[in-house]
C-alpha positions as a Markdown table, in Angstrom:
| # | Residue | x | y | z |
|---|---|---|---|---|
| 1 | Met | 87.5 | 109.7 | 79.1 |
| 2 | Ile | 88.6 | 106.3 | 80.5 |
| 3 | Ala | 87.7 | 104.9 | 83.9 |
| 4 | Ile | 89.8 | 102.4 | 85.6 |
| 5 | Phe | 88.4 | 100.1 | 88.3 |
| 6 | Ala | 91.7 | 99.5 | 90.2 |
| 7 | Gly | 92.2 | 96.6 | 92.4 |
| 8 | Asn | 95.4 | 95.4 | 94.2 |
| 9 | Gly | 98.7 | 94.7 | 92.6 |
| 10 | Ser | 100.9 | 96.6 | 90.2 |
| 11 | Leu | 98.8 | 96.3 | 87.0 |
| 12 | Pro | 96.7 | 99.4 | 87.6 |
| 13 | Lys | 99.9 | 101.4 | 88.1 |
| 14 | Glu | 101.3 | 100.2 | 84.8 |
| 15 | Ile | 98.1 | 101.3 | 83.1 |
| 16 | Phe | 98.2 | 104.7 | 84.7 |
| 17 | Asn | 101.7 | 105.2 | 83.5 |
| 18 | Ser | 100.8 | 104.1 | 79.9 |
| 19 | Leu | 97.8 | 106.4 | 79.8 |
| 20 | Arg | 99.9 | 109.4 | 81.0 |
| 21 | Lys | 102.5 | 108.7 | 78.3 |
| 22 | Leu | 99.7 | 108.6 | 75.7 |
| 23 | Asn | 98.1 | 111.8 | 77.1 |
| 24 | Lys | 94.9 | 109.9 | 77.7 |
| 25 | Ser | 92.5 | 111.4 | 80.3 |
| 26 | Tyr | 91.3 | 108.9 | 83.0 |
| 27 | Ile | 89.6 | 108.6 | 86.4 |
| 28 | Val | 90.1 | 105.9 | 88.9 |
| 29 | Phe | 87.7 | 103.9 | 91.1 |
| 30 | Asn | 89.8 | 102.6 | 94.0 |
| 31 | Leu | 88.8 | 99.0 | 94.8 |
| 32 | Ser | 92.2 | 98.2 | 96.4 |
| 33 | Asn | 93.4 | 98.1 | 100.0 |
| 34 | Lys | 95.7 | 101.1 | 99.5 |
| 35 | Lys | 95.3 | 104.8 | 98.9 |
| 36 | Ile | 95.3 | 106.0 | 95.3 |
| 37 | Asn | 95.6 | 109.7 | 94.9 |
| 38 | Asn | 92.7 | 111.6 | 93.2 |
| 39 | Ser | 90.5 | 108.5 | 93.1 |
| 40 | Tyr | 87.0 | 107.6 | 94.0 |
| 41 | Lys | 86.7 | 105.2 | 96.9 |
| 42 | Ile | 83.6 | 103.1 | 96.3 |
| 43 | Ser | 82.1 | 99.8 | 97.2 |
| 44 | Leu | 80.9 | 97.4 | 94.5 |
| 45 | Gly | 77.3 | 97.7 | 95.7 |
| 46 | Gln | 77.0 | 101.4 | 94.9 |
| 47 | Phe | 75.8 | 101.0 | 91.3 |
| 48 | Gly | 73.9 | 104.3 | 91.3 |
| 49 | Lys | 76.9 | 106.3 | 92.5 |
| 50 | Ile | 79.3 | 104.6 | 90.1 |
| 51 | Leu | 77.0 | 105.2 | 87.1 |
| 52 | Lys | 76.5 | 108.8 | 88.2 |
| 53 | Ile | 80.3 | 109.5 | 88.3 |
| 54 | Leu | 80.8 | 107.8 | 85.0 |
| 55 | Lys | 78.2 | 109.9 | 83.3 |
| 56 | Tyr | 79.4 | 113.1 | 85.0 |
| 57 | Asn | 82.9 | 112.5 | 83.6 |
| 58 | Asp | 81.6 | 111.5 | 80.2 |
| 59 | Val | 83.4 | 108.1 | 80.4 |
| 60 | Lys | 83.3 | 106.1 | 77.2 |
| 61 | Glu | 85.7 | 103.3 | 78.1 |
| 62 | Val | 86.2 | 101.2 | 81.3 |
| 63 | Ile | 89.2 | 99.1 | 82.3 |
| 64 | Phe | 89.1 | 96.4 | 85.1 |
| 65 | Ala | 92.6 | 95.9 | 86.5 |
| 66 | Gly | 94.2 | 94.3 | 89.5 |
| 67 | Gln | 93.0 | 91.9 | 92.1 |
| 68 | Val | 89.8 | 92.4 | 93.9 |
| 69 | Thr | 88.7 | 90.3 | 96.9 |
| 70 | Arg | 85.3 | 88.8 | 96.0 |
| 71 | Pro | 82.7 | 90.4 | 98.3 |
| 72 | Asn | 80.2 | 88.4 | 100.3 |
| 73 | Leu | 76.9 | 89.2 | 98.7 |
| 74 | Gly | 75.1 | 89.0 | 102.0 |
| 75 | Asn | 77.3 | 91.7 | 103.5 |
| 76 | Met | 77.3 | 94.1 | 100.5 |
| 77 | Lys | 75.7 | 97.4 | 101.0 |
| 78 | Leu | 73.5 | 97.8 | 98.0 |
| 79 | Asp | 72.1 | 101.2 | 96.9 |
| 80 | Leu | 68.7 | 101.5 | 95.2 |
| 81 | Lys | 70.1 | 101.0 | 91.7 |
| 82 | Ala | 71.9 | 97.8 | 92.8 |
| 83 | Ile | 68.7 | 96.5 | 94.4 |
| 84 | Thr | 66.9 | 96.7 | 91.0 |
| 85 | Tyr | 69.5 | 94.3 | 89.7 |
| 86 | Leu | 69.5 | 91.9 | 92.7 |
| 87 | Pro | 68.0 | 88.8 | 91.1 |
| 88 | Lys | 70.6 | 89.0 | 88.2 |
| 89 | Leu | 73.3 | 89.8 | 90.7 |
| 90 | Ile | 72.6 | 86.7 | 92.8 |
| 91 | Lys | 72.6 | 84.6 | 89.7 |
| 92 | Ala | 76.0 | 86.0 | 88.6 |
| 93 | Phe | 77.5 | 85.4 | 92.1 |
| 94 | Asn | 76.3 | 81.8 | 92.1 |
| 95 | Lys | 78.1 | 81.1 | 88.8 |
| 96 | Gly | 81.6 | 82.4 | 89.7 |
| 97 | Asp | 83.9 | 85.4 | 89.2 |
| 98 | Gly | 83.8 | 85.4 | 85.4 |
| 99 | Asn | 80.1 | 85.8 | 85.4 |
| 100 | Ile | 80.3 | 88.6 | 87.9 |
| 101 | Leu | 82.5 | 90.5 | 85.5 |
| 102 | Asn | 80.2 | 89.7 | 82.6 |
| 103 | Phe | 77.3 | 91.0 | 84.6 |
| 104 | Ala | 79.2 | 94.3 | 85.3 |
| 105 | Lys | 80.0 | 94.6 | 81.6 |
| 106 | Lys | 76.3 | 94.2 | 80.7 |
| 107 | Ile | 75.3 | 97.0 | 83.0 |
| 108 | Leu | 77.9 | 99.3 | 81.6 |
| 109 | Asn | 76.9 | 98.4 | 78.0 |
| 110 | Glu | 73.3 | 99.3 | 78.8 |
| 111 | Asn | 74.6 | 102.7 | 79.8 |
| 112 | Lys | 76.6 | 103.0 | 76.5 |
| 113 | Ile | 80.0 | 102.5 | 78.2 |
| 114 | Lys | 82.4 | 100.0 | 76.7 |
| 115 | Val | 84.6 | 97.6 | 78.7 |
| 116 | Ile | 87.9 | 97.4 | 76.9 |
| 117 | Glu | 91.0 | 95.1 | 77.2 |
| 118 | Ser | 93.0 | 95.8 | 80.3 |
| 119 | His | 96.1 | 95.7 | 78.1 |
| 120 | Lys | 94.7 | 97.9 | 75.3 |
| 121 | Tyr | 97.1 | 100.8 | 76.1 |
| 122 | Cys | 100.0 | 98.7 | 77.3 |
| 123 | Lys | 100.6 | 95.8 | 74.8 |
| 124 | Asn | 104.2 | 95.6 | 76.0 |
| 125 | Leu | 103.0 | 93.7 | 79.0 |
| 126 | Leu | 102.0 | 90.7 | 76.9 |
| 127 | Leu | 104.2 | 87.7 | 76.4 |
| 128 | Asn | 104.7 | 86.1 | 73.0 |
| 129 | Lys | 107.9 | 84.0 | 73.2 |
| 130 | Thr | 110.5 | 82.5 | 75.6 |
| 131 | Leu | 112.2 | 85.6 | 77.1 |
| 132 | Thr | 114.8 | 83.9 | 79.3 |
| 133 | Lys | 118.2 | 82.4 | 78.5 |
| 134 | Ser | 117.0 | 79.1 | 79.9 |
| 135 | Lys | 114.6 | 77.1 | 77.7 |
| 136 | Pro | 112.1 | 74.4 | 78.5 |
| 137 | Ser | 113.3 | 70.8 | 78.5 |
| 138 | His | 111.5 | 67.8 | 77.0 |
| 139 | Gln | 110.2 | 66.8 | 80.4 |
| 140 | Asn | 109.0 | 70.3 | 81.0 |
| 141 | Phe | 106.8 | 70.0 | 77.9 |
| 142 | Ile | 105.5 | 66.6 | 79.0 |
| 143 | Asp | 104.5 | 68.3 | 82.3 |
| 144 | Leu | 102.9 | 71.1 | 80.4 |
| 145 | Lys | 100.8 | 68.7 | 78.3 |
| 146 | Lys | 99.4 | 67.1 | 81.5 |
| 147 | Gly | 98.8 | 70.4 | 83.3 |
| 148 | Lys | 96.9 | 71.9 | 80.3 |
| 149 | Lys | 94.5 | 68.9 | 80.2 |
| 150 | Ile | 93.8 | 69.3 | 83.9 |
| 151 | Leu | 93.2 | 73.0 | 83.7 |
| 152 | Glu | 90.9 | 72.5 | 80.7 |
| 153 | Ser | 88.8 | 70.0 | 82.6 |
| 154 | Leu | 88.5 | 72.4 | 85.5 |
| 155 | Ser | 87.5 | 75.4 | 83.4 |
| 156 | Lys | 83.8 | 74.4 | 83.5 |
| 157 | Phe | 83.9 | 75.2 | 87.2 |
| 158 | Asp | 85.2 | 78.8 | 86.5 |
| 159 | Asn | 88.3 | 78.4 | 88.6 |
| 160 | Ala | 91.9 | 77.3 | 88.6 |
| 161 | Gln | 94.1 | 79.3 | 86.1 |
| 162 | Ala | 97.3 | 77.7 | 87.4 |
| 163 | Ile | 98.8 | 74.4 | 88.3 |
| 164 | Ile | 102.2 | 73.0 | 89.2 |
| 165 | Ile | 103.3 | 69.7 | 87.7 |
| 166 | Asp | 106.7 | 68.1 | 88.6 |
| 167 | Asn | 107.7 | 65.0 | 86.6 |
| 168 | Gly | 104.1 | 64.1 | 86.0 |
| 169 | His | 103.1 | 64.6 | 89.6 |
| 170 | Ile | 100.4 | 67.2 | 90.5 |
| 171 | Met | 102.0 | 69.4 | 93.2 |
| 172 | Ser | 99.4 | 72.1 | 93.6 |
| 173 | Ile | 96.3 | 73.5 | 91.9 |
| 174 | Glu | 95.2 | 77.1 | 92.2 |
| 175 | Ala | 92.2 | 77.7 | 94.4 |
| 176 | Ala | 90.5 | 80.9 | 95.7 |
| 177 | Glu | 93.7 | 82.0 | 97.4 |
| 178 | Gly | 95.5 | 82.9 | 94.1 |
| 179 | Thr | 98.6 | 81.8 | 92.3 |
| 180 | Asp | 101.2 | 83.2 | 94.7 |
| 181 | Glu | 99.7 | 81.5 | 97.7 |
| 182 | Met | 99.4 | 78.2 | 95.7 |
| 183 | Ile | 103.2 | 78.4 | 94.9 |
| 184 | Lys | 103.9 | 78.9 | 98.6 |
| 185 | Arg | 102.4 | 75.5 | 99.4 |
| 186 | Val | 104.9 | 73.9 | 97.0 |
| 187 | Ile | 107.8 | 75.7 | 98.7 |
| 188 | Lys | 107.1 | 73.7 | 101.9 |
| 189 | Met | 107.1 | 70.5 | 99.9 |
| 190 | Ser | 110.4 | 71.3 | 98.2 |
| 191 | Leu | 112.6 | 71.9 | 101.2 |
| 192 | Asn | 114.6 | 68.7 | 100.7 |
| 193 | Lys | 114.6 | 68.9 | 96.9 |
| 194 | Arg | 118.2 | 69.0 | 95.5 |
| 195 | Asn | 117.7 | 70.0 | 91.8 |
| 196 | Lys | 115.2 | 72.2 | 89.9 |
| 197 | Ser | 112.3 | 70.4 | 88.3 |
| 198 | Gly | 108.6 | 70.9 | 87.7 |
| 199 | Val | 106.8 | 73.8 | 86.1 |
| 200 | Leu | 104.2 | 76.4 | 86.9 |
| 201 | Ile | 101.5 | 76.5 | 84.2 |
| 202 | Lys | 99.3 | 79.6 | 84.2 |
| 203 | Leu | 96.7 | 79.9 | 81.4 |
| 204 | Pro | 93.3 | 81.5 | 80.7 |
| 205 | Lys | 90.3 | 79.4 | 81.5 |
| 206 | Asn | 88.1 | 78.2 | 78.6 |
| 207 | Lys | 85.6 | 80.9 | 77.6 |
| 208 | Gln | 87.3 | 83.4 | 79.9 |
| 209 | Asn | 86.6 | 86.9 | 78.8 |
| 210 | Leu | 90.1 | 88.1 | 77.8 |
| 211 | Asn | 89.0 | 91.7 | 77.5 |
| 212 | Tyr | 89.3 | 92.3 | 81.2 |
| 213 | Asp | 90.6 | 89.1 | 82.9 |
| 214 | Leu | 94.0 | 88.1 | 81.7 |
| 215 | Pro | 96.1 | 85.8 | 83.9 |
| 216 | Thr | 99.1 | 87.8 | 85.4 |
| 217 | Ile | 102.6 | 86.9 | 86.6 |
| 218 | Gly | 105.3 | 89.2 | 87.9 |
| 219 | Tyr | 108.4 | 89.5 | 90.0 |
| 220 | Thr | 106.9 | 87.9 | 93.0 |
| 221 | Thr | 105.7 | 84.9 | 90.9 |
| 222 | Val | 109.3 | 84.3 | 89.6 |
| 223 | Lys | 110.7 | 84.7 | 93.1 |
| 224 | Leu | 108.3 | 82.1 | 94.6 |
| 225 | Cys | 109.0 | 79.7 | 91.7 |
| 226 | Ile | 112.7 | 79.9 | 92.4 |
| 227 | Gln | 112.1 | 79.2 | 96.1 |
| 228 | Ser | 110.0 | 76.2 | 95.0 |
| 229 | Lys | 112.9 | 75.0 | 93.0 |
| 230 | Leu | 110.9 | 74.8 | 89.8 |
| 231 | Ser | 112.4 | 74.8 | 86.3 |
| 232 | Gly | 110.2 | 77.5 | 84.9 |
| 233 | Ile | 106.9 | 79.0 | 84.0 |
| 234 | Phe | 104.6 | 78.4 | 81.0 |
| 235 | Val | 102.0 | 81.1 | 80.0 |
| 236 | Lys | 99.7 | 81.5 | 77.0 |
| 237 | Lys | 101.1 | 83.5 | 74.1 |
| 238 | Asn | 99.6 | 87.0 | 74.0 |
| 239 | Gln | 97.1 | 86.1 | 76.7 |
| 240 | Asn | 99.1 | 86.6 | 79.9 |
| 241 | Ile | 100.3 | 89.8 | 81.4 |
| 242 | Phe | 103.9 | 90.0 | 82.7 |
| 243 | Leu | 104.5 | 92.8 | 85.2 |
| 244 | Asp | 107.8 | 94.3 | 86.3 |
| 245 | Gln | 109.5 | 92.5 | 83.4 |
| 246 | Val | 113.0 | 93.8 | 83.7 |
| 247 | Asn | 113.5 | 92.9 | 87.3 |
| 248 | Ala | 111.7 | 89.6 | 86.9 |
| 249 | Leu | 113.7 | 88.5 | 83.9 |
| 250 | Asn | 117.0 | 89.5 | 85.6 |
| 251 | Leu | 116.0 | 87.3 | 88.5 |
| 252 | Ala | 115.0 | 84.4 | 86.3 |
| 253 | Asn | 118.2 | 84.5 | 84.3 |
| 254 | Lys | 120.3 | 84.8 | 87.4 |
| 255 | Asn | 118.7 | 81.6 | 88.8 |
| 256 | Lys | 118.5 | 79.8 | 85.4 |
| 257 | Ile | 114.7 | 79.3 | 85.2 |
| 258 | Phe | 112.7 | 79.8 | 82.0 |
| 259 | Ile | 109.6 | 81.9 | 81.3 |
| 260 | Ser | 108.0 | 80.7 | 78.1 |
| 261 | Ala | 104.8 | 81.7 | 76.1 |
| 262 | Ile | 103.3 | 78.8 | 74.3 |
């Protein structure tokens, strides 16, 4: 049995569909803002309840998928099981989102439950080449080189998976609001821009656990990049998830922007 901790976005739905096609049994913990049929609605502080449900359903594998708003530790309602982990939980929260996921993985491992790759059952969502008709230019690769250096230097702070560089200029760096909101900031700066230029670079952070935390792009990402008048998008080969690919690629080709895995 597989358990999916489902956040917001379309990735959980893609996983549900893949598991059904493979005749895999699964249960869902709903961490999103929307209703999911036949799911368990829980809060992240209910460690005891979560473990009880996992054991009752004989769950052997867990998948974390989708966007989850980071809770305020001070406002979290912790059950007795969670309270026993409180010192370690506080430490994990102080170190960033990646450490929170690692902490959750450790608790599950202690209960003989394995956290698996979010894309284990849907490898088709990974990018491994340039999929669009448009290809990156020499200037795009120069911008990529600069953007990669900046993201690598920020990795030690456990944030910033994405950056927008335009002809050597830093236009925007991802903060807690996420990639889509970051791109929206650039739209406002591009209102008087005549030609497409600049790139979105979205890459995993150094030492990021790729089992359950792959960077993700999709149709909305492509749409916002077009509105920002960017030339294209760079992602990491086999380390980025690409959702709603058919519609997103049609939109990218229609507007002559590239999507390239490096």
